[in-house]
Residue, then its C-alpha position, 0 to 999 in steps of 0.5 A: m461477483s463478491e466484493y472482489q476477486y483475486s487474480d490467478d497470479p500469486p502474490i508478490r512478497i517484499s520484505n525486510e527487517f522492518a516490514d513484510i508486505r504482499v501485493r496482488k491484483v484484484y478485480t472489483r466491480n469498479g475495475e482492477r486494483l492493486e491490493i497491498h497487505a501488511h500482514r504483520r500489522g493487519y493493514r490492507i488497502l486497494l489502490d486504483a491506477i490513478e492512486l498508484e500513479s500519484l505515488t510517483w508524483q511524491t518525493a522521498e521527503t513525503f514518504s519520510g513524513f509518513l514514516r515519522a507520523s506513523v511512529g509518533q514523532d512530532t513533525e512541527e518545529d517550535 
């Protein structure tokens, strides 16, 4: 097997005016992963089951912090 193999299922596309991503299952030497690909920005990540589950442990504020950091806003208060 190469680095990983894609599932036979087509990717799922989720988009709006700010983002366009595709998700699909891939098979790696270490088990199944979910590939998330942000085509416009050229980013891609493979997440295993525990990494995906850990997303459900987060609050909306955590994700807001990710977004603030990605656009360069300072999140520290003086």
